[in-house]
N, C-alpha and C positions, 0 to 999 in steps of 0.2 A: 211237202216234205217236212213240215214241222210237226207232224203228228208224234205224240209221245207214246212209248210202249208202256205197258202196265208194270214192268220190272224196273223202270228207270227210277233213280233216286234224285229227289230234288234237294239242292243244297239248303234251301230256305227251311226245309223240314228237318234237316240234319242238325242245325245249330241248337234248336230248342231240345232235341233229344239228347244231345251231348251235355247241355246244361242240367237237364234232369238227372242224367246218369252221374254227373259230377257231384250234385247235391246228395244223391244217395250214397256215393262212395265216401263223401266227407262225413256223413252221419255215422258210418261204420268204420271210420279210419282207425280208431283205437283198437277195435277187434282185429282189423286187418294187420295192423302193426304187431299186435301180440302174436298172431298166427305166423307172421313173417319171422319174428324173433325166435319163436318156438321151432320153426323149421330149420333155421340156421343153427340153433343150439343142438338140435337132434342130429344134423349133419356132422357137426364137429364131434359130438360124442361117438357117432358111428365111425368116423375116421380114426379117432384115438383108439377105439377098441380094435379096429382092424390093424392099425400099425403097431400096436403094442403086443399083439399076438404073433407077429412074424418071427419065424425061427431062422437063424443063419443057415445058408446053404453049405454044402461040403466044400465048395471052392472058397468060400469066405473063411472057413475054419482052417483050411490047408494053407491059405495065403498069409495068415498071421504067423510070424516067426516066434520061436520059443523065447527069444530075448525080450520080446514085447510082453509076453505073458508072465514072465518071472522077473520083473524089474525090481532091483534091490535099491532102496533109497540110500543115498550117501550124504554125509555132512562134510562140509569144507573143514579142513584141518585148522585154518585160521580162526574160524568161528568157534571151534572147540577150545582152542587155546585162549581166546578172549573170554569165553565163559568161565574157564578155570581160573583165569586171573581175577575176574570179578568176584568169583566165589572166595578166593583166598584173601582178597582185600577187604571184604565186608563181613563183619562178624554176624550181623543180622541175617544176611543172605546165607552165610555158612550154617547158621543154626537152622534156618528154614530148609536148606538142602538136607542136612543131617536128619532132621525130624521127619521129613518126607520119605527119606530112604528107609528109616526104621519102621514107620507106620504110614503107608501110603494112603490109607483110608481115613485117617484122622483129619478132622476139619480144622 
């Protein structure tokens, strides 16, 4: 009952074959790494392209309220008052403000 079939794999033959395959893979490790990085880079570019071209659905558009779409910026009254006080107290700043108001594109 100890007869071997022709399809059986002997473990003693498997170890040298694995060593030979490992040496071959180490020889081409730089190329394999480059191919791996290129595949990851290609996948990321494909996902960016796919996600950047997505249009909002009608339900997304209708769920946004008009108040969110037309937000008006506001400035705190205390901040405005402090800026006006600083402008009035400093002649250099006052000259800077006046000059900028007269000619905003002057450097």
